C-alpha positions in Angstrom: 11.9 5.2 10.2 8.9 3.4 9.6 5.0 3.8 9.6 2.0 2.6 8.5 -0.9 3.4 6.9 -4.4 1.3 6.3 -6.4 3.2 3.8 -9.2 1.7 1.6 -8.7 4.7 -0.2 -5.9 4.7 -3.0 -4.9 8.0 -2.7 -3.5 8.8 0.9 -1.4 5.3 -0.2 0.1 6.7 -3.2 0.5 10.4 -1.8 2.5 9.3 1.7 4.0 6.0 0.5 6.9 4.1 -1.2 5.7 0.9 -1.0 3.3 -0.9 -0.1 2.0 -4.6 1.2 -1.4 -5.7 0.4 -2.9 -8.1 2.6 -6.2 -10.2 1.5 -7.7 -12.6 4.8 -4.9 -12.7 7.0 -2.4 -13.7 3.5 0.3 -11.2 2.3 -1.0 -10.9 -1.7 1.3 -8.7 -3.2 3.8 -6.0 -1.8 6.2 -3.5 -3.7 6.7 -0.1 -4.9 3.4 1.7 -4.6 3.4 3.1 -8.0 3.3 -1.1 -9.6 0.1 -1.4 -7.1 -1.8 1.6 -6.8 -3.6 3.7 -9.4 -4.1 7.2 -8.8 
């Protein structure tokens, strides 16, 4: 199962996801494990 969570807040992202994709200006700039990209 997959879902999309879009947020400017880091807590929901870290609490509910295992992998993140980080876009900027329409381009994917980073992706990988949530713990590597989001600090809580």
